[in-house]
Structure formats: C-alpha cells, structure tokens
C-alpha positions as CSV (number, residue, x, y, z in Angstrom):
1,M,-42.9,32.5,-49.4
2,L,-40.6,29.3,-50.2
3,K,-39.0,27.3,-47.4
4,S,-37.0,24.2,-47.9
5,Y,-37.3,21.4,-44.9
6,E,-35.1,18.2,-44.9
7,A,-36.5,14.7,-44.8
8,T,-36.7,11.3,-45.7
9,L,-39.2,9.1,-47.4
10,D,-39.9,5.6,-45.9
11,H,-42.4,3.4,-47.5
12,G,-44.7,6.6,-48.5
13,Q,-44.1,8.1,-45.1
14,I,-42.4,11.6,-44.7
15,K,-39.7,11.5,-41.4
16,W,-38.8,15.2,-40.9
17,L,-35.3,15.3,-40.1
18,G,-35.1,19.0,-38.6
19,E,-37.8,21.8,-38.4
20,T,-40.9,20.2,-38.7
21,P,-43.6,22.4,-40.6
22,I,-46.3,23.5,-39.1
23,I,-49.2,23.7,-41.7
24,A,-52.0,21.5,-42.5
25,S,-51.8,21.0,-46.1
26,A,-49.8,22.4,-48.7
27,R,-48.5,21.3,-52.2
28,I,-44.7,20.2,-52.0
29,L,-42.1,19.5,-54.4
30,V,-40.2,16.3,-53.7
31,T,-36.2,16.3,-55.0
32,I,-34.5,12.9,-54.5
33,L,-30.9,12.5,-54.0
34,E,-29.6,9.7,-55.5
35,E,-27.2,7.7,-52.9
36,S,-23.2,8.8,-53.3
37,Q,-21.4,5.8,-54.8
38,P,-17.9,5.3,-53.8
39,K,-15.1,6.5,-55.9
40,T,-13.2,4.3,-57.5
41,K,-9.5,4.9,-57.7
42,R,-8.4,5.4,-61.3
43,C,-5.8,3.0,-62.8
44,P,-3.8,3.6,-66.2
45,P,-4.4,1.0,-68.7
46,V,-2.3,-2.2,-68.6
47,S,-1.5,-1.5,-72.2
48,I,1.2,1.2,-71.3
49,A,2.6,-0.5,-68.1
50,G,6.2,-0.5,-68.3
51,K,6.6,2.0,-71.4
52,G,7.3,5.0,-69.0
53,N,10.9,6.2,-68.2
54,T,12.5,9.0,-66.3
55,V,14.4,11.7,-68.5
56,A,15.8,13.8,-65.8
57,D,16.3,14.5,-62.2
58,I,13.1,14.4,-60.5
59,V,14.3,15.9,-57.4
60,S,16.2,18.7,-58.0
61,P,14.8,22.3,-59.6
62,I,14.9,22.6,-63.7
63,S,15.7,26.2,-63.2
64,D,18.3,27.8,-61.0
65,L,16.9,29.1,-57.7
66,E,17.8,32.8,-58.5
67,D,15.0,32.6,-61.4
68,W,12.4,31.9,-58.8
69,E,10.2,35.3,-58.4
70,C,8.8,33.8,-55.1
71,L,12.3,33.2,-53.1
72,K,13.3,36.8,-53.7
C-alpha cells in the first residue's frame, strides 16, 4: 500500500514535517514543488490608454426591473 508523507529536503537530508514513517529502508518517489511566484498585477497595454469611452449609464440596469425573473 502506498502512503504519502510530507517532508523537506535540506542539503540532502530529509526532514519530516508531520508523521514520520517507521521503515528501516524503502524505495521512495520524490516530487519537487516549486516555490510559488507572487502574482503580478495585470495592466492593460499603454497603447489603449485614453481610447475608451462610456456609451451608456453604468449605474442603472439596462432593462426594466419587471423583466428580471429573479425579482419575481
């Protein structure tokens, strides 16, 4: 039966983070998790700056409230 254990590898030494397996020797499979990169904020291209315009009321709904099924 396979069982997973969480550990870190530091200069070739395994350091168990939780439960330590009680095994004298075993064949193991190691998966390396890359450090996650901080997400960068997405920005629109500079080439489209100032080219947008508002063509309608952005606060009021586009249809009558009587047409909304969720309000019935």
